[in-house]
Backbone as numpy.savetxt, mean C-alpha at the origin, in Angstrom:
# Nx Ny Nz CAx CAy CAz Cx Cy Cz
-8.86 -16.17 -11.75 -7.64 -16.94 -11.51 -6.97 -16.51 -10.21
-6.38 -17.44 -9.47 -5.83 -17.13 -8.14 -4.77 -16.03 -8.13
-3.95 -15.95 -9.17 -2.84 -14.99 -9.18 -3.09 -13.78 -10.08
-4.32 -13.60 -10.54 -4.61 -12.49 -11.45 -4.33 -11.15 -10.79
-4.75 -11.01 -9.54 -4.53 -9.75 -8.83 -3.05 -9.50 -8.62
-2.30 -10.53 -8.24 -0.86 -10.38 -8.02 -0.16 -9.99 -9.33
-0.59 -10.58 -10.44 -0.01 -10.22 -11.73 -0.27 -8.75 -12.04
-1.48 -8.28 -11.71 -1.79 -6.86 -11.91 -0.92 -5.96 -11.06
-0.67 -6.37 -9.83 0.21 -5.59 -8.95 1.64 -5.57 -9.49
2.12 -6.73 -9.95 3.47 -6.82 -10.48 3.63 -5.92 -11.71
2.64 -5.94 -12.59 2.70 -5.11 -13.79 2.63 -3.63 -13.44
1.83 -3.29 -12.41 1.76 -1.91 -11.95 3.11 -1.43 -11.45
3.87 -2.35 -10.84 5.21 -2.02 -10.32 6.27 -2.01 -11.42
5.86 -2.26 -12.67 6.81 -2.22 -13.78 7.50 -3.53 -14.05
6.93 -4.64 -13.55 7.53 -5.95 -13.74 6.79 -6.73 -14.82
7.54 -7.39 -15.67 6.94 -8.25 -16.69 6.82 -9.66 -16.13
5.61 -10.20 -16.10 5.37 -11.54 -15.57 5.71 -12.57 -16.64
6.64 -13.48 -16.32 7.08 -14.49 -17.31 6.69 -15.91 -16.90
6.11 -16.07 -15.71 5.70 -17.40 -15.28 5.05 -17.36 -13.92
4.23 -18.37 -13.64 3.57 -18.46 -12.34 3.67 -19.89 -11.81
3.55 -20.00 -10.50 3.64 -21.31 -9.84 2.72 -21.30 -8.63
1.95 -22.36 -8.46 1.01 -22.46 -7.34 1.28 -23.74 -6.57
1.26 -23.63 -5.25 1.35 -24.82 -4.40 0.25 -24.78 -3.36
-0.41 -25.92 -3.17 -1.43 -26.04 -2.13 -0.93 -27.05 -1.11
-0.82 -26.62 0.14 -0.39 -27.51 1.21 -1.05 -27.07 2.50
-1.10 -27.96 3.48 -1.83 -27.68 4.72 -1.21 -26.54 5.51
0.11 -26.44 5.52 0.78 -25.37 6.26 2.08 -25.01 5.56
2.50 -23.75 5.64 3.75 -23.34 4.99 4.96 -24.01 5.61
5.99 -24.21 4.80 7.25 -24.71 5.31 7.90 -23.61 6.15
8.31 -23.89 7.39 8.85 -22.84 8.26 10.09 -22.16 7.68
10.88 -22.90 6.88 12.15 -22.36 6.39 12.00 -21.63 5.07
11.17 -22.14 4.16 11.12 -21.57 2.80 9.69 -21.31 2.31
8.70 -21.44 3.15 7.29 -21.28 2.83 6.82 -22.37 1.88
7.50 -22.53 0.73 7.21 -23.63 -0.18 7.90 -24.90 0.31
7.40 -26.04 -0.11 8.10 -27.29 0.18 9.39 -27.37 -0.63
10.31 -28.24 -0.22 11.61 -28.32 -0.88 11.47 -28.70 -2.36
10.55 -29.60 -2.68 10.36 -29.98 -4.07 9.86 -28.81 -4.91
8.98 -28.01 -4.32 8.44 -26.86 -5.04 9.52 -25.78 -5.22
10.41 -25.66 -4.26 11.52 -24.71 -4.40 12.39 -25.13 -5.58
12.66 -26.43 -5.71 13.45 -26.92 -6.85 12.72 -26.65 -8.17
11.39 -26.85 -8.16 10.61 -26.59 -9.37 10.65 -25.10 -9.73
10.57 -24.26 -8.71 10.63 -22.82 -8.93 12.00 -22.41 -9.48
13.04 -23.03 -8.96 14.40 -22.74 -9.44 14.52 -23.09 -10.92
13.93 -24.20 -11.32 13.94 -24.58 -12.72 13.19 -23.60 -13.60
12.04 -23.11 -13.08 11.26 -22.12 -13.83 12.03 -20.82 -13.99
12.78 -20.44 -12.96 13.59 -19.22 -13.03 14.66 -19.36 -14.11
15.32 -20.50 -14.15 16.36 -20.72 -15.16 15.77 -20.74 -16.57
14.60 -21.33 -16.72 13.98 -21.45 -18.03 13.51 -20.09 -18.56
13.03 -19.22 -17.66 12.47 -17.94 -18.08 13.45 -16.77 -17.93
14.61 -17.04 -17.31 15.61 -15.98 -17.03 15.02 -14.88 -16.15
14.15 -15.27 -15.24 13.56 -14.29 -14.32 14.61 -13.78 -13.34
14.45 -12.53 -12.92 15.40 -11.97 -11.95 14.75 -11.56 -10.63
13.45 -11.84 -10.49 12.77 -11.58 -9.22 11.61 -12.55 -9.09
11.34 -12.98 -7.85 10.19 -13.84 -7.56 9.30 -13.10 -6.57
8.00 -13.06 -6.86 7.04 -12.35 -6.01 6.05 -13.36 -5.45
5.93 -13.40 -4.13 5.00 -14.31 -3.46 3.70 -13.58 -3.14
2.58 -14.28 -3.32 1.27 -13.71 -3.00 0.94 -13.96 -1.52
1.95 -13.88 -0.70 1.82 -14.12 0.74 2.83 -13.23 1.45
2.69 -13.11 2.75 3.72 -12.43 3.53 4.72 -13.46 4.03
6.00 -13.17 3.84 7.08 -14.05 4.27 7.82 -13.42 5.43
8.36 -14.27 6.32 9.17 -13.72 7.39 10.61 -13.54 6.90
11.42 -12.76 7.61 12.78 -12.47 7.13 13.61 -13.72 6.86
13.47 -14.75 7.70 14.23 -15.99 7.49 13.83 -16.70 6.22
12.54 -16.73 5.92 12.08 -17.38 4.70 12.59 -16.65 3.46
12.58 -15.32 3.49 13.09 -14.56 2.36 14.59 -14.83 2.17
15.32 -14.84 3.26 16.77 -15.09 3.19 17.05 -16.48 2.62
16.33 -17.48 3.11 16.55 -18.85 2.64 16.16 -19.02 1.17
15.06 -18.38 0.77 14.62 -18.48 -0.62 15.61 -17.79 -1.56
16.12 -16.64 -1.16 17.08 -15.94 -2.01 18.37 -16.73 -2.15
18.76 -17.43 -1.09 19.95 -18.27 -1.16 19.73 -19.45 -2.11
18.54 -20.05 -2.03 18.25 -21.23 -2.86 17.98 -20.85 -4.31
17.36 -19.71 -4.54 16.94 -19.34 -5.90 17.93 -18.42 -6.60
18.75 -17.72 -5.82 19.74 -16.79 -6.37 19.12 -15.64 -7.15
17.93 -15.22 -6.72 17.27 -14.03 -7.27 16.63 -13.26 -6.13
16.23 -12.04 -6.39 15.53 -11.22 -5.43 14.15 -11.81 -5.14
13.75 -11.86 -3.88 12.43 -12.37 -3.48 11.65 -11.26 -2.79
10.44 -11.01 -3.27 9.54 -10.04 -2.66 8.29 -10.74 -2.16
7.77 -10.28 -1.03 6.45 -10.79 -0.63 5.38 -9.77 -1.00
4.14 -10.13 -0.77 3.02 -9.29 -1.22 3.07 -7.89 -0.60
3.36 -7.81 0.69 3.37 -6.52 1.36 4.45 -5.61 0.80
5.66 -6.14 0.60 6.75 -5.30 0.07 6.41 -4.79 -1.33
5.77 -5.62 -2.15 5.37 -5.20 -3.49 4.37 -4.05 -3.43
3.35 -4.18 -2.58 2.34 -3.12 -2.46 2.95 -1.85 -1.91
3.86 -1.98 -0.95 4.54 -0.80 -0.41 5.34 -0.09 -1.49
6.00 -0.84 -2.36 6.76 -0.24 -3.46 5.83 0.54 -4.39
4.66 -0.02 -4.68 3.69 0.67 -5.55 3.19 1.94 -4.89
2.85 1.86 -3.61 2.37 3.05 -2.89 3.45 4.13 -2.86
4.71 3.73 -2.68 5.80 4.70 -2.63 5.93 5.43 -3.96
5.73 4.71 -5.06 5.82 5.32 -6.38 4.62 6.21 -6.68
3.46 5.91 -6.09 2.23 6.64 -6.39 2.03 7.87 -5.49
2.64 7.88 -4.32 2.39 8.95 -3.34 2.77 10.31 -3.92
1.84 11.24 -3.95 2.07 12.56 -4.50 2.00 13.65 -3.44
1.05 13.57 -2.54 0.89 14.63 -1.54 1.78 14.37 -0.33
1.94 15.41 0.46 2.76 15.31 1.67 2.22 14.23 2.61
0.90 14.22 2.81 0.31 13.26 3.73 0.49 11.83 3.24
0.30 11.60 1.93 0.46 10.25 1.38 1.90 9.78 1.52
2.86 10.67 1.27 4.27 10.29 1.41 4.62 9.93 2.85
4.07 10.70 3.80 4.30 10.38 5.21 3.72 9.02 5.57
2.50 8.76 5.10 1.83 7.50 5.42 2.58 6.31 4.83
3.05 6.45 3.59 3.78 5.36 2.96 5.11 5.13 3.65
5.81 6.21 4.00 7.09 6.04 4.67 6.91 5.34 6.02
5.85 5.70 6.74 5.59 5.05 8.03 5.37 3.56 7.84
4.55 3.19 6.85 4.29 1.77 6.59 5.58 1.04 6.19
6.42 1.69 5.38 7.67 1.07 4.96 8.60 0.83 6.15
8.70 1.81 7.03 9.59 1.66 8.18 9.10 0.58 9.13
7.79 0.51 9.34 7.26 -0.52 10.23 7.44 -1.91 9.63
7.41 -1.99 8.30 7.71 -3.26 7.63 9.19 -3.60 7.78
10.04 -2.58 7.73 11.50 -2.81 7.74 12.04 -3.18 9.11
11.42 -2.69 10.17 12.02 -2.83 11.51 12.37 -4.27 11.89
11.46 -5.24 11.70 11.85 -6.62 12.07 12.78 -7.28 11.05
13.08 -6.57 9.96 13.90 -7.14 8.89 15.25 -6.44 8.75
15.66 -5.72 9.79 16.87 -4.93 9.71 18.10 -5.74 9.35
18.22 -6.94 9.92 19.42 -7.74 9.67 19.57 -8.07 8.20
18.43 -8.20 7.50 18.50 -8.61 6.11 18.61 -7.43 5.15
17.88 -6.35 5.43 17.68 -5.36 4.38 18.20 -3.96 4.69
18.47 -3.64 5.97 18.84 -2.25 6.27 20.35 -2.13 6.37
20.95 -1.32 5.53 22.40 -1.17 5.53 22.85 0.16 6.08
22.08 1.21 5.84 22.45 2.52 6.38 21.25 3.43 6.38
21.34 4.48 7.16 20.30 5.50 7.21 20.94 6.88 7.10
20.22 7.80 6.50 20.74 9.16 6.41 20.45 9.87 7.72
21.44 9.93 8.59 21.22 10.52 9.92 21.03 12.03 9.85
21.73 12.68 8.93 21.57 14.13 8.82 20.15 14.49 8.41
19.60 13.71 7.48 18.25 13.98 7.02 17.25 13.82 8.15
17.50 12.84 9.02 16.56 12.59 10.11 16.77 13.57 11.27
17.86 14.31 11.24 18.07 15.31 12.27 18.41 14.74 13.63
19.06 13.59 13.68 19.46 13.01 14.96 20.96 12.79 14.95
21.54 12.67 16.13 23.00 12.59 16.23 23.53 11.25 15.73
24.83 11.23 15.42 25.48 10.01 14.99 25.54 9.03 16.14
25.79 7.76 15.82 25.78 6.73 16.86 26.90 6.97 17.87
26.63 6.57 19.07 27.59 6.71 20.15 28.76 5.76 19.95
29.98 6.10 20.43 31.13 5.21 20.30 30.86 3.85 20.93
31.16 2.79 20.18 30.98 1.43 20.69 29.58 0.88 20.50
28.65 1.70 20.06 27.27 1.23 19.87 27.19 0.40 18.60
26.54 -0.74 18.66 26.44 -1.62 17.49 25.59 -0.96 16.41
25.97 -1.23 15.16 25.26 -0.63 14.03 23.78 -0.99 14.02
23.48 -2.25 14.30 22.08 -2.68 14.27 21.27 -1.95 15.34
21.84 -1.80 16.53 21.14 -1.09 17.60 20.93 0.37 17.22
21.92 0.96 16.55 21.81 2.35 16.10 20.67 2.50 15.10
20.65 1.60 14.14 19.61 1.68 13.12 18.23 1.48 13.72
18.11 0.56 14.68 16.81 0.35 15.34 16.38 1.63 16.07
17.33 2.26 16.74 16.99 3.48 17.47 16.57 4.59 16.50
17.30 4.73 15.40 16.97 5.74 14.41 15.61 5.50 13.78
15.33 4.24 13.48 14.03 3.89 12.92 12.92 4.22 13.90
13.12 3.88 15.17 12.11 4.15 16.18 11.81 5.64 16.30
12.87 6.45 16.25 12.68 7.90 16.34 11.93 8.43 15.12
12.28 7.92 13.95 11.62 8.36 12.73 10.14 7.95 12.72
9.86 6.73 13.17 8.48 6.25 13.23 7.65 7.14 14.15
8.21 7.48 15.31 7.49 8.35 16.25 7.22 9.72 15.62
8.22 10.27 14.91 8.04 11.57 14.27 6.94 11.52 13.21
6.95 10.47 12.40 5.93 10.33 11.36 4.54 10.19 11.96
4.42 9.40 13.01 3.12 9.22 13.66 2.61 10.55 14.22
3.51 11.35 14.80 3.11 12.66 15.34 2.62 13.57 14.22
3.33 13.58 13.08 2.94 14.45 11.97 1.61 14.02 11.37
1.41 12.69 11.24 0.14 12.20 10.70 -1.01 12.48 11.66
-0.73 12.40 12.96 -1.77 12.69 13.95 -2.20 14.15 13.86
-1.23 15.05 13.61 -1.54 16.47 13.46 -2.42 16.69 12.23
-2.07 16.04 11.12 -2.87 16.16 9.90 -4.27 15.58 10.09
-4.35 14.50 10.89 -5.65 13.90 11.16 -6.53 14.84 11.97
-5.93 15.55 12.92 -6.69 16.52 13.72 -7.21 17.66 12.83
-6.36 18.11 11.90 -6.79 19.17 10.98 -7.93 18.68 10.10
-7.84 17.44 9.64 -8.90 16.87 8.82 -10.20 16.76 9.62
-10.09 16.40 10.89 -11.27 16.27 11.74 -11.97 17.61 11.93
-11.17 18.69 12.05 -11.75 20.03 12.19 -12.56 20.38 10.95
-12.00 20.11 9.76 -12.73 20.40 8.52 -13.99 19.55 8.41
-13.89 18.29 8.88 -15.04 17.40 8.81 -16.17 17.89 9.72
-15.81 18.36 10.92 -16.83 18.87 11.85 -17.49 20.13 11.28
-16.70 20.94 10.57 -17.26 22.15 9.97 -18.30 21.78 8.91
-18.02 20.74 8.13 -19.00 20.30 7.13 -20.25 19.76 7.80
-20.05 19.04 8.92 -21.20 18.46 9.62 -22.10 19.57 10.18
-21.48 20.65 10.68 -22.26 21.76 11.23 -23.04 22.49 10.13
-22.48 22.49 8.93 -23.17 23.17 7.82 -24.27 22.30 7.23
-24.40 21.08 7.75 -25.47 20.16 7.34 -25.42 19.86 5.84
-24.21 19.68 5.31 -24.03 19.34 3.89 -23.91 17.83 3.76
-24.66 17.27 2.83 -24.59 15.83 2.57 -23.22 15.46 2.02
-22.61 14.41 2.57 -21.31 13.97 2.09 -21.41 12.57 1.50
-20.78 12.39 0.35 -20.79 11.10 -0.36 -19.35 10.69 -0.66
-19.00 9.45 -0.35 -17.68 8.92 -0.65 -17.79 7.84 -1.72
-16.95 7.95 -2.74 -16.86 6.90 -3.76 -15.91 5.84 -3.26
-16.38 4.60 -3.16 -15.55 3.52 -2.64 -15.57 2.36 -3.63
-14.60 1.47 -3.51 -14.56 0.30 -4.37 -13.16 -0.19 -4.59
-13.05 -1.23 -5.39 -11.77 -1.84 -5.70 -10.89 -0.85 -6.45
-9.59 -0.92 -6.24 -8.68 -0.04 -6.96 -8.81 -0.27 -8.47
-8.77 0.82 -9.22 -8.89 0.80 -10.68 -10.30 0.42 -11.16
-11.31 0.65 -10.31 -12.69 0.37 -10.72 -13.30 1.54 -11.49
-12.63 2.72 -11.45 -13.15 3.88 -12.16 -13.66 4.99 -11.26
-13.28 4.97 -9.98 -13.77 5.98 -9.03 -13.32 7.38 -9.44
-12.05 7.54 -9.78 -11.54 8.87 -10.13 -12.15 9.37 -11.44
-12.38 8.47 -12.38 -13.01 8.85 -13.65 -14.43 9.35 -13.41
-15.19 8.65 -12.56 -16.54 9.09 -12.22 -16.50 10.41 -11.46
-15.56 10.54 -10.53 -15.41 11.76 -9.74 -15.17 12.96 -10.66
-14.27 12.79 -11.64 -13.99 13.88 -12.57 -15.20 14.21 -13.44
-15.95 13.17 -13.85 -17.13 13.39 -14.68 -18.19 14.19 -13.92
-18.31 13.94 -12.62 -19.32 14.62 -11.81 -18.91 16.04 -11.42
-17.62 16.22 -11.11 -17.17 17.47 -10.49 -16.29 18.33 -11.40
-15.83 17.76 -12.53 -14.88 18.45 -13.42 -13.61 18.84 -12.64
-13.22 17.98 -11.69 -12.10 18.31 -10.80 -10.74 18.14 -11.48
-10.65 17.27 -12.46 -9.36 17.03 -13.10 -8.41 16.22 -12.25
-8.94 15.41 -11.32 -8.10 14.56 -10.49 -7.42 13.51 -11.36
-6.23 13.08 -10.94 -5.48 12.10 -11.73 -6.26 10.80 -11.83
-6.41 10.30 -13.05 -7.10 9.04 -13.28 -6.33 8.27 -14.35
-6.10 6.98 -14.11 -5.36 6.16 -15.06 -5.76 4.71 -14.92
-5.54 3.95 -15.97 -5.86 2.51 -15.96 -4.72 1.76 -15.28
-4.63 1.93 -13.96 -3.58 1.29 -13.18 -4.05 1.15 -11.73
-3.47 0.19 -11.03 -3.84 -0.02 -9.63 -3.28 1.10 -8.76
-4.08 1.55 -7.81 -3.67 2.57 -6.84 -3.18 3.85 -7.51
-3.90 4.31 -8.55 -3.55 5.60 -9.15 -3.84 6.73 -8.17
-4.81 6.52 -7.27 -5.19 7.54 -6.29 -4.88 7.04 -4.88
-4.10 7.83 -4.14 -3.79 7.48 -2.74 -4.37 8.48 -1.75
-4.88 9.58 -2.23 -5.37 10.62 -1.34 -6.87 10.83 -1.54
-7.53 11.28 -0.49 -8.93 11.64 -0.61 -9.04 13.05 -1.18
-9.77 13.18 -2.29 -10.02 14.49 -2.89 -11.51 14.78 -2.79
-11.85 15.95 -2.27 -13.26 16.31 -2.08 -13.61 17.57 -2.87
-14.82 17.59 -3.42 -15.30 18.75 -4.16 -16.79 18.96 -3.86
-17.21 20.21 -3.91 -18.64 20.51 -3.78 -19.32 20.29 -5.12
-20.56 19.84 -5.04 -21.34 19.57 -6.24 -22.79 19.97 -5.98
-23.41 20.68 -6.93 -24.81 21.07 -6.78 -25.69 20.04 -7.46
-26.63 19.47 -6.68 -27.51 18.43 -7.21 -28.98 18.85 -7.09
-29.40 19.74 -7.92 -30.82 20.11 -8.00 -31.50 20.28 -6.65
-32.54 19.47 -6.39 -33.32 19.59 -5.16 -32.50 19.28 -3.92
-31.45 18.47 -4.09 -30.60 18.11 -2.94 -29.69 19.25 -2.53
-29.52 20.24 -3.41 -28.66 21.36 -3.09 -27.19 21.00 -3.19
-26.39 21.65 -2.40 -24.94 21.40 -2.41 -24.61 20.13 -1.63
-23.73 19.33 -2.20 -23.21 18.15 -1.50 -21.69 18.18 -1.62
-21.02 17.36 -0.80 -19.58 17.18 -0.92 -19.33 15.73 -1.32
-18.63 15.54 -2.43 -18.33 14.19 -2.92 -16.83 13.97 -2.84
-16.43 12.78 -2.39 -15.01 12.49 -2.17 -14.56 11.27 -2.95
-13.40 11.38 -3.56 -12.74 10.26 -4.22 -11.72 9.69 -3.23
-11.73 8.38 -3.03 -10.90 7.79 -1.97 -9.94 6.76 -2.54
-8.95 6.38 -1.70 -8.02 5.33 -2.07 -8.79 4.02 -2.27
-8.39 3.25 -3.28 -9.08 2.01 -3.58 -8.69 0.88 -2.65
-9.50 -0.17 -2.66 -9.23 -1.33 -1.82 -8.72 -2.49 -2.66
-8.15 -3.46 -1.99 -7.60 -4.63 -2.64 -7.62 -5.77 -1.63
-7.61 -6.99 -2.11 -7.59 -8.15 -1.21 -6.32 -8.12 -0.36
-6.49 -8.36 0.94 -5.35 -8.46 1.87 -4.45 -7.24 1.81
-5.05 -6.04 1.86 -4.24 -4.83 1.94 -3.44 -4.88 3.24
-2.11 -4.65 3.18 -1.28 -4.77 4.39 -1.81 -3.94 5.55
-1.81 -4.53 6.75 -2.33 -3.84 7.93 -1.58 -2.53 8.18
-0.28 -2.51 7.89 0.50 -1.31 8.13 0.01 -0.15 7.26
-0.45 -0.45 6.05 -0.97 0.60 5.18 -2.35 1.05 5.63
-3.16 0.12 6.08 -4.48 0.49 6.61 -4.31 1.44 7.78
-3.37 1.13 8.67 -3.13 1.98 9.84 -2.56 3.33 9.43
-1.62 3.32 8.49 -0.97 4.56 8.07 -1.94 5.50 7.37
-2.91 4.94 6.63 -3.88 5.76 5.90 -5.17 5.93 6.70
-5.07 5.78 8.01 -6.24 5.87 8.88 -6.99 7.19 8.68
-6.23 8.31 8.62 -6.88 9.62 8.49 -7.64 9.73 7.19
-7.05 9.19 6.11 -7.73 9.22 4.82 -9.00 8.38 4.84
-8.92 7.20 5.45 -10.07 6.31 5.51 -11.18 6.86 6.41
-10.80 7.76 7.36 -11.81 8.36 8.23 -12.85 9.13 7.42
-12.43 9.70 6.29 -13.37 10.43 5.44 -14.50 9.51 4.98
-14.14 8.27 4.67 -15.14 7.30 4.23 -16.07 6.92 5.36
-15.49 6.70 6.54 -16.29 6.27 7.70 -17.35 7.31 8.07
-17.00 8.59 7.93 -17.91 9.65 8.38 -18.88 10.11 7.30
-18.79 9.56 6.09 -19.67 10.00 5.00 -21.12 9.62 5.27
-22.04 10.44 4.76 -23.47 10.14 4.89 -23.87 8.99 3.97
-23.18 8.88 2.83 -23.53 7.87 1.84 -22.27 7.33 1.20
-22.18 6.00 1.07 -21.08 5.36 0.36 -21.60 4.89 -0.99
-20.96 5.37 -2.06 -21.35 4.98 -3.40 -20.32 3.97 -3.90
-20.74 2.70 -3.99 -19.83 1.62 -4.38 -19.69 1.60 -5.90
-18.49 1.86 -6.38 -18.22 1.89 -7.81 -17.65 0.54 -8.22
-18.28 -0.08 -9.23 -17.87 -1.41 -9.69 -17.58 -1.35 -11.18
-16.47 -1.94 -11.60 -16.11 -2.02 -13.02 -17.02 -3.04 -13.69
-17.82 -2.61 -14.65 -18.77 -3.52 -15.30 -18.07 -4.62 -16.09
-16.78 -4.42 -16.43 -16.03 -5.42 -17.16 -15.39 -6.47 -16.25
-15.47 -6.26 -14.94 -14.84 -7.18 -14.00 -15.64 -8.47 -13.86
-14.93 -9.59 -13.77 -15.58 -10.89 -13.57 -16.22 -10.99 -12.19
-15.76 -10.15 -11.25 -16.27 -10.19 -9.87 -17.34 -9.15 -9.62
-17.91 -8.57 -10.66 -18.85 -7.46 -10.47 -20.11 -7.88 -9.71
-20.46 -9.15 -9.72 -21.66 -9.59 -9.01 -21.37 -9.93 -7.56
-20.07 -9.95 -7.17 -19.67 -10.38 -5.82 -20.02 -9.36 -4.75
């Protein structure tokens, strides 16, 4: 079904799905993405189900979100914002939290007029706005400084990861990465093979970090096997960029082991 994945994401974020609506048209409406008639139909569905949020399986621009919220009188989320919220809730390690925050800020920057009301300047370690400086300009400057800081920190972590990767390459140890759709069972298989005790749950994006363990495989000797972040259709570009260092582990692996959920309807794809 077209919205099955989106429903799974919504449920992962703690939202109860009470209705769905699909529209097929040649091009999105510039003002509201949906056509005016479909917006009216959606408004009726909201009233009938008492829904308090609408989630689009597309990316919306700030104007479309503003217009839709005015017409529907409920909170409107697009696909990217929903996935960012899930990643923010799932991030456990320092590196994952940095990557998620970077993606969130890059998503927020063009949407400041709609969604950004204040920033904790003390936490960011930068001075208060200059006298006469507009609030929006201040927030843009603060965001830019924070984005640069996060990129620098992630770059440092990526360099450290590269050093460890080169050390493994010099030791001539076979490396295997478990890859596949989120919630396909990668972490469960990883734990079964390595007894690592990595977090595993029946939920989307339970794992955001690459976890590696040594494993002895008979004639093959010692190998390094890695559990990686799962994939999903149309993963936001900002998240792909932010998790670049984590994904590098997959790129450099000697072998990619594709894990597929045997219960999935798409297992033959």
